[in-house]
N, C-alpha and C positions, 0 to 999 in steps of 0.2 A: 228755285220755286217762281210759277207764273204769277203774276199779280194783275189786276184789272182795277181803272182809275174807282176812284172812292164817292163820285158822281151818283148820285141815285139816292142813298139813306146818309152819306156824310159828304156831301159835296165842300171841297177847300182845296187849299194851297198849301205848301209847306216849304217851308226855306231848304232848301237842297242842301247847300255847305254854309258853315258859318262866315261871317265876316266880319275880321276882326277892325273896328273902329277905335280909335282912340282920341278922345278929346280932351283940350285943359278946360279948366275954368274961363268961362266967357266965349269960348271959339263954337264955331259955328260950322258945318259939310256941307256944301252945294251941291255935291256932285257925286252922291251916293245914289247907286243903282242896286236896288233889290230885287233879284228874282225869285220869285216861287217857281213852283214845279207843282203839277197836277197830285195831290194826295191819292196814295193808293193803298192797297189793302192785302195783307196777306193773311190766308186763311189755310185754316187746317183741320187736324183732330188730334184728340188726346186717350189712349186708348192703352187698358190693362194688356200682359203679356196675353193671356186668352181670347184677345181681340173685343172685350167689352168696353164698351164708352166710360171714361173716367170725366165724371161731371163733378161740376166746379173747382177743375183745376186752375190753377193760376200760370197763366203765358205770359212771358214777356219778351219784348225781342229787343236790341241796342244795338248801334254801330259800336265796336269795339274801340274806345278809347274816346266816345264820345258819348257820355253819361246823359247830354242834353236832348238824344235821340231816343230815351228810353218810352214803347208802349206797351202796357199791358191789357190783358182781360181775361174772365172769367170762359171755361167751356159749360157749354149745355149739358141737358140729361143724354143728346148723342155723342157728346166729346168733341165738338163743334167748336171753334174759334175762329174770332175775327181781330187782327191787331190792325187800325184803319191809323190813317196819317202816318202812313211813312214813304220813302222814296228810295226809287231805285239804287239800292246798296249791296253791301253782302253784311248780315246780320249774325249776331250771337244771339240764340232762341233758346230760352229756359223754360219747361214747365216744372209745377212744383204742386204737390197732393198730400194732406196729412197724413193718409195711408199709404200712400209711397216714397221708395226714395227718387228725387228729382231727375229729372232728363234734360242734358243741353248738348245742344247743337250750334257748332261754328261753322260760319262761313257758309249759311245760307242766302244765296244769290238771290234778291228779289228781281224778278224779272226774266230768271231764267229755270230752267227746271220742269220738274211737275206741277200738274194743276193744283196739289194739296199737298201741307206738311203734314208729314203722319209724326207723333212722338208717343213712344211706348214708355212708359211709366213701370218700373220693375219694385215687385214687392220692396217693402224696407224690412230692416231686421230689429227686433226687439232686444235692446240692451239695458240691461241692468248692473250697475256697480254700488260696490258697498266701500265707504272708503273709513278704514280703520287707522287707529294714530298707534303708536309706537307702546300705548298701554292697554289695548284692544279697545279703546272706545273711540265708538263714530266719531268722526270729523265731519264739522261743518263750513261751507265755504271753499270747501278745496276746489281745485278748478280740473278740468278733465278734457282731454283730447282724444278722439277715435281718429287713430292711424290705420291704414294698409300697412300690412307689412309682405313682401315679395314672398315669394318660395325658397329664397335664397337667404330667406332674415336681415335682407335692407328692408330700409322703409321704402313704401310704396308712394305714387304719384299722390301728393293731399288732394290735388283738384278732383279725383275720382270720388273721395267720399264726401266731399263739401256738403251734397246733398242731401246724403244720409244722416250727416250727422245734425244738420239743419233741421231735419224733419224728425230728429228722435229725441232729443234735449233741448228743451224747452228752459227758457232762463239764463240761456248762455252758459251751460254745461258747469253749472256748479252744486254741490254737493247741498242738500237740506239738511236741518240740523238733525237726523236722524243718520246722517253720512251717507246716504243714500242717493245714486244719480240714475234719475230712470226716464 
């Protein structure tokens, strides 16, 4: 994904790589040099499968294994988003919206590729479950897990369904007092 310097609206610099420094009590470090890089922006659009823009989608990006690099933004009415304050690196980009399944793109190379990143959110599915105990009574507080099953009956990749599960079940996937999980 190509980027532009974030000068203009958001002037600034960011730390490119973390600098590990260990100091004991009363110690000082005189020769520490911190190099800042110009802050960049990652721009893109969030769309539904039919091409319509998705407004208010939450878009986030981070360098895998470095949670301190997390940046996020919301898409505007045209589905556009801008992630500011990032450096040239490979990012994991994720978009989510309450009425869609989440989308995740790995290895988004900031500084290379197309001018704009396009994320397509697929429709979510509605899942309702009723947890019944051995005596036929609803079970409150039962934990549930949504898993994808492959055609051969084996377990699917749990990462694929992560966004769908996250957007379907509010409250951590526990049944209510009526035994329903929706």
